[in-house]
LOROZA-500932 format. One line per 2 residues: their letters; for each residue x, y, z of C-alpha. Coordinates in steps of 0.02 Angstrom, whole numbers, plus 32768, in hexadecimal, padded with zeros to 4 digits. Layout:
! residues N
a) X,Y,Z  ... $
This chain:
! residues 610
xx) 3ACD,C0DC,D1FF  3A99,C030,D23F $
xx) 3B15,C03D,D2CF  3ABD,C0DA,D310 $
xx) 3A1B,C07F,D333  3A53,C013,D3C5 $
xx) 3ABD,C0A4,D406  3A24,C116,D409 $
xx) 39BF,C090,D461  3A4A,C07B,D4E0 $
xx) 3A55,C135,D501  3999,C142,D515 $
xx) 399B,C0B3,D592  3A2A,C105,D5F2 $
xx) 39CA,C1AB,D5F6  3934,C157,D647 $
xx) 399E,C0FA,D6C5  3A08,C190,D6F6 $
xx) 3990,C221,D6EB  38D8,C249,D6DA $
xx) 389E,C195,D6DD  38C7,C191,D795 $
xx) 382A,C1F6,D7B8  3814,C197,D859 $
xx) 38AE,C1F0,D89D  3851,C296,D892 $
xx) 37B9,C2BD,D8FE  370D,C2B0,D8B0 $
xx) 36B6,C358,D8A5  3604,C397,D88E $
xx) 3636,C44C,D871  36CB,C4BD,D859 $
xx) 36F6,C572,D881  3775,C5D5,D81F $
xx) 37C4,C609,D8C4  379A,C5CE,D973 $
xx) 3709,C559,D998  365B,C546,D94F $
xx) 35C2,C588,D9A8  3553,C4EE,D98E $
xx) 357A,C445,D9D9  356E,C39B,D982 $
xx) 34BC,C37F,D9BF  3473,C428,D98B $
xx) 33C6,C41F,D93F  33BD,C4C4,D8E2 $
xx) 340B,C572,D8DA  33D4,C5F1,D95D $
xx) 3391,C66D,D8DC  330C,C5FA,D892 $
xx) 325F,C5C1,D8C7  3267,C503,D8C3 $
xx) 31A9,C4FD,D8C1  3194,C577,D832 $
xx) 3103,C542,D7C2  3129,C50A,D710 $
xx) 30C8,C550,D67E  309B,C5EB,D61D $
xx) 30F9,C64C,D598  3173,C6DC,D5A1 $
xx) 318E,C744,D506  322C,C7A9,D4E6 $
xx) 3257,C825,D45E  32F5,C81D,D3F3 $
xx) 333B,C89C,D37A  3370,C882,D2C5 $
xx) 335F,C7D2,D27F  33A5,C721,D27B $
xx) 33CE,C6A7,D1F1  3420,C615,D24D $
xx) 3400,C599,D2D8  34B9,C573,D2EA $
xx) 34FE,C5E9,D36D  35AA,C59B,D376 $
xx) 35F8,C5DD,D2D6  3631,C687,D296 $
xx) 35B0,C68B,D20C  3501,C6CF,D1FE $
xx) 3493,C71C,D284  3461,C699,D303 $
xx) 33B7,C699,D357  339F,C6D4,D409 $
xx) 3391,C650,D492  33EE,C5C1,D43D $
xx) 3454,C5A1,D4DA  33B8,C558,D52D $
xx) 33C4,C4C1,D4BB  3464,C480,D509 $
xx) 34A6,C446,D5B0  3558,C456,D5ED $
xx) 35C1,C3E8,D65F  35B4,C468,D6EC $
xx) 353E,C4F8,D714  3574,C599,D769 $
xx) 351D,C5E3,D800  34E8,C69A,D7FE $
xx) 3510,C6BF,D8B5  35CB,C69A,D8B0 $
xx) 3658,C6F1,D850  367C,C655,D7E8 $
xx) 3646,C5AA,D823  35F6,C51A,D7C4 $
xx) 359B,C47A,D7EF  3573,C3DA,D791 $
xx) 34F1,C3D9,D706  3519,C358,D680 $
xx) 35A5,C321,D6F3  356D,C2D2,D796 $
xx) 361D,C2E0,D7DE  36D0,C301,D7AA $
xx) 3783,C2EB,D7E5  3812,C365,D7DA $
xx) 38BF,C370,D82A  38F3,C404,D893 $
xx) 395B,C44D,D804  38C2,C445,D790 $
xx) 392B,C3F8,D706  3899,C38C,D6CF $
xx) 37E4,C369,D6F8  377D,C2CC,D6E2 $
xx) 36BF,C2DB,D6D1  3645,C24E,D6F2 $
xx) 35A4,C267,D690  34FC,C243,D6DE $
xx) 34B5,C1A0,D69B  3409,C1F2,D686 $
xx) 344A,C280,D617  33F1,C276,D56F $
xx) 33E2,C2D2,D4CB  3334,C303,D495 $
xx) 332F,C26B,D422  3346,C1F8,D4B9 $
xx) 33FB,C1C7,D498  3476,C1D8,D528 $
xx) 34F3,C266,D537  359E,C213,D52D $
xx) 3655,C23A,D549  366B,C232,D48C $
xx) 35F1,C2C2,D47C  365B,C329,D4F3 $
xx) 36FD,C304,D496  36AD,C324,D3EC $
xx) 3663,C3C9,D428  3709,C40C,D465 $
xx) 3767,C3D9,D3C9  36E1,C41E,D356 $
xx) 36CD,C4C5,D3AD  3788,C4E5,D3B2 $
xx) 37A3,C4B7,D2FB  3702,C4E9,D2A4 $
xx) 36A9,C55D,D31E  36B3,C617,D340 $
xx) 3769,C64F,D35B  3742,C67C,D40F $
xx) 3743,C5C3,D43C  37F7,C5B0,D405 $
xx) 382F,C63F,D475  37C3,C609,D508 $
xx) 37FC,C554,D508  38AE,C570,D4CB $
xx) 38FB,C51B,D565  389D,C477,D54F $
xx) 3919,C3F7,D510  38A0,C36A,D4E7 $
xx) 37FE,C313,D514  3800,C258,D536 $
xx) 376C,C1E2,D542  3780,C168,D5D4 $
xx) 36DD,C10C,D5BC  362D,C131,D57F $
xx) 3607,C1AA,D60D  36B5,C1E3,D644 $
xx) 371F,C266,D5ED  37C1,C2BB,D61D $
xx) 3802,C366,D5EA  38C0,C370,D5F4 $
xx) 3909,C41F,D5FC  39AC,C467,D5BE $
xx) 3A33,C48A,D640  39F6,C533,D67E $
xx) 39B1,C586,D719  3902,C598,D6D2 $
xx) 3890,C571,D765  37F4,C5A1,D705 $
xx) 37FF,C513,D687  3797,C48F,D6E3 $
xx) 370C,C50F,D6F7  370A,C552,D646 $
xx) 370C,C4A8,D5F3  367C,C47F,D667 $
xx) 361B,C514,D621  3626,C4D7,D56E $
xx) 357F,C4AC,D51B  3588,C3F5,D4EC $
xx) 354C,C3C7,D43D  350E,C31F,D3F8 $
xx) 3590,C2CC,D38B  3512,C256,D33C $
xx) 34A2,C2E5,D305  352E,C343,D2AE $
xx) 3571,C2AA,D253  354D,C2CE,D19B $
xx) 3528,C386,D1BB  359D,C417,D198 $
xx) 35BF,C46B,D240  3610,C502,D1ED $
xx) 3573,C537,D18F  34DD,C59A,D1C9 $
xx) 343E,C536,D1D6  3384,C54B,D1F6 $
xx) 336D,C496,D228  3342,C490,D2E2 $
xx) 33D9,C43E,D334  33D4,C3B1,D3B2 $
xx) 33FA,C3DD,D466  33F1,C398,D516 $
xx) 33B7,C434,D574  3315,C467,D5C8 $
xx) 32CF,C4B3,D527  32C3,C489,D46F $
xx) 3289,C4EE,D3D9  31CD,C4E2,D3C3 $
xx) 31B2,C555,D32F  3206,C5E6,D2D6 $
xx) 3206,C654,D23E  32B3,C691,D209 $
xx) 32CB,C747,D233  321D,C754,D282 $
xx) 3210,C6EC,D320  324D,C650,D378 $
xx) 31F0,C5F2,D401  3235,C56F,D478 $
xx) 31D3,C4EE,D4DA  3207,C49C,D57D $
xx) 3231,C3E5,D565  31AF,C383,D5C5 $
xx) 3220,C2F0,D5EC  32BE,C358,D601 $
xx) 333E,C2E6,D651  338B,C36E,D6C0 $
xx) 32F3,C3BB,D713  331F,C371,D7BE $
xx) 33D9,C39C,D7BB  33F8,C419,D849 $
xx) 343A,C4A4,D7D7  3396,C49B,D775 $
xx) 331A,C493,D804  32B0,C531,D804 $
xx) 32F1,C562,D758  32A9,C54F,D6A6 $
xx) 31F8,C572,D6E2  31A6,C5B4,D643 $
xx) 314F,C539,D5D1  3179,C5A5,D53A $
xx) 31F8,C62E,D518  31E0,C698,D47D $
xx) 324B,C71D,D428  31F8,C793,D3AC $
xx) 326A,C7F8,D33B  3258,C8B2,D318 $
xx) 32BB,C920,D2A3  32F3,C99A,D32C $
xx) 32DE,C9C5,D3E3  3255,CA45,D3C8 $
xx) 31E3,C9CA,D36F  320C,C947,D3F1 $
xx) 31D8,C9BB,D47E  3134,C9DE,D428 $
xx) 311A,C923,D419  3138,C913,D4D2 $
xx) 30BB,C99C,D4FA  303B,C945,D48D $
xx) 3050,C8A2,D4EE  30AA,C842,D465 $
xx) 3140,C832,D4D9  3138,C806,D592 $
xx) 31E4,C836,D5D4  326B,C8B1,D5A7 $
xx) 3315,C8D6,D5F2  3326,C98C,D5BF $
xx) 33D2,C9CD,D58E  339C,CA76,D548 $
xx) 3399,CAFF,D5CB  3324,CB70,D569 $
xx) 32A5,CAE7,D54E  32B2,CAB6,D605 $
xx) 3295,CB68,D63E  320D,CB9C,D5C3 $
xx) 31D4,CB09,D55B  316B,CAB1,D5DE $
xx) 30FF,CB3F,D61E  3067,CACE,D621 $
xx) 2FCF,CAC5,D694  2FE5,CA09,D69A $
xx) 307A,CA22,D70F  3012,CA83,D78F $
xx) 2F89,CA00,D783  3002,C971,D7A3 $
xx) 2FEF,C923,D6F8  30A4,C94A,D6CE $
xx) 3138,C935,D744  31CD,C9AA,D72A $
xx) 325F,C97C,D79B  3318,C994,D7B7 $
xx) 336F,C8FA,D7FA  341C,C912,D846 $
xx) 34AF,C8A1,D824  3569,C891,D847 $
xx) 35A2,C865,D798  363B,C8BA,D74F $
xx) 3600,C931,D6C7  368B,C913,D64D $
xx) 36AE,C99A,D5CD  363E,C9E7,D54B $
xx) 367F,CA72,D4DD  36B0,CAB5,D434 $
xx) 373A,CA3C,D404  37CE,CA73,D39A $
xx) 3807,C9F4,D319  38C3,CA07,D331 $
xx) 38DE,C9A4,D291  38B6,CA4B,D23C $
xx) 394B,CABE,D222  38F4,CB58,D268 $
xx) 38DC,CB00,D310  398B,CAB9,D325 $
xx) 39C4,CB45,D399  3977,CB3D,D448 $
xx) 3980,CBFB,D451  3903,CC04,D3C2 $
xx) 388E,CB8D,D41C  389F,CBEE,D4BE $
xx) 387C,CC91,D462  37DE,CC52,D40F $
xx) 379C,CC17,D4B8  379E,CCCE,D4F1 $
xx) 3719,CCF8,D470  3696,CC87,D4C0 $
xx) 362F,CCE7,D540  35E6,CC60,D5B0 $
xx) 35A7,CCD8,D634  3540,CD39,D5B3 $
xx) 34FD,CC95,D56B  34D0,CC52,D617 $
xx) 3473,CCF2,D642  341A,CD0E,D59C $
xx) 340A,CC61,D550  3412,CBE2,D5DF $
xx) 33AC,CC3B,D665  343E,CC2F,D6DE $
xx) 3430,CB72,D6EE  34E3,CB3F,D6C8 $
xx) 358E,CB3D,D719  3625,CB5A,D6A9 $
xx) 368A,CABD,D68B  3743,CACC,D6AF $
xx) 3776,CA16,D6C6  3764,C978,D660 $
xx) 3723,C927,D700  36B5,C9AF,D74C $
xx) 363C,C98A,D7DB  36B0,C908,D827 $
xx) 374B,C8F4,D892  37A9,C8CA,D7F3 $
xx) 37A8,C97E,D7B4  384D,C9DD,D7BE $
xx) 382F,CA7D,D820  38A4,CB00,D868 $
xx) 395F,CAE1,D85C  39A4,CA30,D84F $
xx) 39B2,C9D2,D8F3  3A55,C981,D928 $
xx) 3A16,C8DA,D8E9  39E7,C924,D841 $
xx) 3A8F,C97D,D832  3AE8,C8D8,D84F $
xx) 3A8C,C892,D7B8  3AA5,C92C,D74B $
xx) 3B5A,C958,D776  3BA9,C8DD,D6F9 $
xx) 3B4D,C939,D66E  3B8B,C9E7,D698 $
xx) 3BC2,CA3A,D5F6  3B50,C9C8,D590 $
xx) 3AAD,CA14,D5CF  3A80,CACC,D5E1 $
xx) 3ACF,CB20,D679  3A21,CB59,D6AC $
xx) 39F9,CAA5,D6DB  3A6B,CABC,D773 $
xx) 3A4D,CB72,D79F  3998,CBA1,D779 $
xx) 38E9,CB61,D79A  3890,CB50,D6F4 $
xx) 37F1,CBB4,D6D9  379B,CBDA,D634 $
xx) 378D,CC91,D601  3702,CCEC,D65E $
xx) 369D,CD8B,D644  3621,CDF7,D6A2 $
xx) 3592,CDB5,D637  3565,CE62,D5F5 $
xx) 359B,CE3A,D542  3631,CEAD,D549 $
xx) 36CA,CE3F,D535  374E,CEBA,D4F5 $
xx) 37C8,CE85,D57D  37BC,CDCF,D549 $
xx) 37CB,CDFA,D491  3868,CE60,D4B7 $
xx) 38B6,CDC6,D509  3882,CD5E,D473 $
xx) 38CD,CDDD,D3FB  3973,CDD9,D458 $
xx) 3977,CD1B,D456  394F,CD13,D39D $
xx) 39D6,CD92,D373  3A54,CD31,D3DB $
xx) 3A25,CC97,D375  3A43,CCF3,D2D2 $
xx) 3991,CD24,D2A5  397D,CDDD,D280 $
xx) 38F4,CE4B,D23B  38F3,CE79,D183 $
xx) 385E,CEE3,D158  37D3,CE8D,D1B7 $
xx) 381C,CDDD,D1B4  388F,CD7E,D227 $
xx) 391F,CD40,D1BA  39B7,CCD3,D1DB $
xx) 3A57,CD39,D1C5  3AB7,CCA8,D179 $
xx) 3A3A,CC4D,D10A  39BC,CCD6,D0E5 $
xx) 3932,CC5F,D11A  3892,CCAF,D15D $
xx) 385A,CC6E,D206  37B5,CC21,D1D3 $
xx) 375A,CB84,D207  36B2,CB2C,D20A $
xx) 3652,CB02,D2A9  35F6,CA60,D285 $
xx) 354F,CA44,D2DC  34CB,C9BC,D2D8 $
xx) 344C,CA10,D34A  33F9,CAB2,D311 $
xx) 33E3,CADB,D3CA  349D,CB04,D3D3 $
xx) 3491,CB8A,D34C  344D,CC0C,D3C6 $
xx) 34E4,CBEB,D437  3567,CBE3,D3AF $
xx) 3535,CC7B,D347  3560,CCF8,D3D3 $
xx) 3609,CCA0,D3E1  3622,CCB6,D326 $
xx) 35FB,CD70,D337  3681,CD83,D3BC $
xx) 36FD,CD25,D34F  36D9,CD9F,D2C1 $
xx) 3715,CE2C,D332  37BC,CDD2,D336 $
xx) 37C1,CDC7,D278  379E,CD0C,D281 $
xx) 3729,CCC5,D1FD  36BF,CC3F,D251 $
xx) 3624,CBF8,D1FE  359F,CB86,D245 $
xx) 3564,CAEE,D1E7  34D7,CA7F,D225 $
xx) 34C4,C9D8,D1CA  3459,C93D,D1DA $
xx) 3488,C8B3,D251  34C4,C837,D1CD $
xx) 3540,C8B4,D183  3575,C8EC,D22F $
xx) 359C,C83D,D26C  3605,C818,D1D1 $
xx) 3665,C8BA,D1DA  368B,C8A3,D292 $
xx) 36C2,C7EF,D276  373F,C828,D1F3 $
xx) 3774,C8C6,D253  3734,C931,D1C3 $
xx) 3712,C9D0,D226  376A,CA6C,D265 $
xx) 3709,CA85,D306  3672,CA2B,D34C $
xx) 360B,CA22,D3EA  3620,C97F,D445 $
xx) 3639,C935,D4F2  3699,C8AD,D54A $
xx) 3637,C85D,D5D7  3698,C820,D66E $
xx) 367B,C7A3,D6F8  36B0,C7A4,D7AE $
xx) 3738,C728,D77E  378F,C75F,D6DC $
xx) 37F8,C6DC,D686  3812,C68A,D5DE $
xx) 3796,C6FB,D582  3811,C78B,D59B $
xx) 387E,C73F,D512  37F0,C757,D499 $
xx) 37D1,C80A,D4D4  3884,C84D,D4D5 $
xx) 38FC,C7C7,D495  396C,C7E3,D3FE $
xx) 3930,C743,D3AA  387B,C77B,D3B7 $
xx) 38A8,C820,D363  38CD,C7C7,D2BE $
xx) 384F,C739,D2C7  37AC,C762,D26A $
xx) 371E,C750,D2E6  378D,C778,D37B $
xx) 374F,C7F4,D3FD  37EE,C85C,D404 $
xx) 3790,C8E5,D3A8  3810,C96A,D3D3 $
xx) 389B,C905,D380  390C,C907,D419 $
xx) 39B2,C8B2,D3F3  3A1A,C8CF,D48D $
xx) 3A8D,C84E,D4DC  3A75,C89E,D587 $
xx) 39B8,C88B,D57B  39CF,C7D6,D543 $
xx) 3A3C,C7B2,D5DB  39C5,C807,D654 $
xx) 3934,C7A2,D60D  3995,C702,D62E $
xx) 39B8,C73C,D6E0  38FD,C755,D6FA $
xx) 38D9,C6A7,D6B9  395E,C658,D729 $
xx) 392D,C6B5,D7CA  393D,C637,D85A $
xx) 38BE,C689,D8CE  383D,C713,D8D8 $
xx) 38B4,C797,D91B  392F,C778,D88E $
xx) 38A2,C77A,D80E  3863,C824,D84A $
xx) 3910,C873,D844  393B,C82A,D79A $
xx) 3895,C861,D74F  38B2,C910,D793 $
xx) 395F,C914,D744  3916,C8E0,D69D $
xx) 388C,C960,D6B1  390A,C9ED,D6CA $
xx) 396B,C9C1,D62D  38CA,C9B9,D5C7 $
xx) 388D,CA5E,D60F  392C,CABB,D5E1 $
xx) 392E,CA6B,D535  389B,CADC,D507 $
xx) 384B,CA55,D49D  3799,CA93,D4BB $
xx) 3737,CB2F,D4DF  36E1,CAED,D57D $
xx) 3624,CAF3,D589  35BC,CAD4,D624 $
xx) 356B,CA51,D693  34E8,CA35,D71A $
xx) 34F3,C9BC,D7AF  3445,C974,D798 $
xx) 33D5,C91F,D719  3341,C981,D6D2 $
xx) 32AF,C90D,D6B0  31FB,C92C,D680 $
xx) 317A,C8A2,D66A  30C1,C880,D665 $
xx) 3089,C84B,D711  306C,C792,D6F6 $
xx) 310F,C74F,D73D  3156,C732,D7EA $
xx) 320A,C722,D820  326C,C6E9,D8BA $
xx) 328C,C76B,D940  3347,C747,D942 $
xx) 33AD,C7A0,D8BD  345E,C757,D8AC $
xx) 34FB,C7BE,D88D  34EE,C79D,D7D1 $
xx) 3447,C7FA,D7CC  339C,C7CB,D786 $
xx) 338E,C712,D759  32FC,C709,D6E1 $
xx) 330F,C64D,D6D6  32D2,C644,D78B $
xx) 3234,C6AB,D76A  318E,C656,D749 $
xx) 30E6,C674,D6F9  3069,C6A5,D780 $
xx) 2FBC,C66B,D74C  2F63,C6DA,D7CC $
xx) 2FBD,C776,D791  2FA3,C746,D6DB $
xx) 2EE7,C736,D6F4  2EE0,C7DE,D74E $
xx) 2F41,C82E,D6C0  2ECF,C7E2,D63E $
xx) 2E38,C820,D69E  2E81,C8D1,D6AA $
xx) 2EA6,C8D2,D5F1  2DF7,C896,D5CE $
xx) 2DB0,C928,D62D  2E18,C99D,D5C1 $
């Protein structure tokens, strides 16, 4: 045991001499792009989509649904409050007008070799926690180790290829990566919210808490009442206000979230002026819920703001851990009972486009037949993936929208019979086990009941017993974390540069890890390998082709009944804010908006006249 001590010291010294310690051998950087070069040079003053002279002040009030019982948003316990991310800074900050590029925030500069096998960050000497103590390299190391051992399971999947974190000196820290072609690693470790080690000493990180935590970001918690509201105040002496990535951002003096039990009550609160801003995700409310004279009089602004973000996938998700959903033919059959076209016409006011890809609204989406480049990636898996991956363009079942879906139900009936599910009386029964095809559709939002109940009616025509259950948010979160559901409505958001998060979405390990986001329970070695190919893509062209290959395999796995998407943001707000004219590819950036005193006074005057 004693002999290991000098050997360990010797090895550590050799590591620094031979590897990452030679940071001077790598060029110093101010920013980094996933592929290609960054848009902004080393002397940039601010992003193009902000107003650097935006006034500071005023309050913006948001609405949130359900409740919260914790101010620790890093663990898989409790319901964390909205907005907690504003408390913390990260080493790097991403720009919204590039696919995936980041620039220094806590880190003033960094070094990295061409193979991206490690990255060394140099912290800004002025970086401070809200208690005045400096942000140190020890904080960075402690944060990484704590999140990956005690935090939400997603951190373990996301940072799985980080080998170790080493403190060089008080303001210098190095991340050393495992031997892999994972070009995203320097960027994603740079995105990590850094936590104060000295604050958490003596506190249990794995427990929920209602003690306002210490941060280093532009905002801190001013006041709150658990489950009712939380209000943040801008830190007057915030250390990072002059850092280029922050210029023109964080303009509101106060940001408040008020909680409401459901969307309908929240909307009424908005109409009554309790809430200032709402990003509306309900098509019916958007179409009919804001028929107000205040819009015509300019008191309310109702806008659609375009973007180029991938839309990801939302849908009814099959839990393939359940026996009745093991066979992909069953999943494909049940998708034929969902009449999107009727729903879009009668429930959504024609606002939506049917989703067919896990990366819709982007060049990453697999469309048509596989290209030569995609076939080169997929060919080694022939026989291990459905033949349709190679020969057909995936499209979800479609109808005429008139409510008559007998043709689709006939296809579904044939698929179910082929899978061994036949009709006995009025029920769909498994020929071998005698099991009735029955399942529960778990919801957390009552707004989805009007969409799901017609689907249930169509399933009944197939002899399938589906029931809808809407539960409160606390129960829902716990059941989802433990995969205690048959089918649920959920979504996987995507970026323009997919990477390590795909392990959490589709990886076999995530399928068995409580708190993982592989809700469908996919355990497929081919999917695992394609995910790793996405992560190791050497350039943008390779990334696009590898994502498309993964997309095709997921599409033909029939893991979801696809829903819908729109290529713009729907926002409505009381007319007391202004925003920059430039909208970046990532869409509306509310952090760049500001409180407009002139507009606010005019609004108050108009309300007074009412």
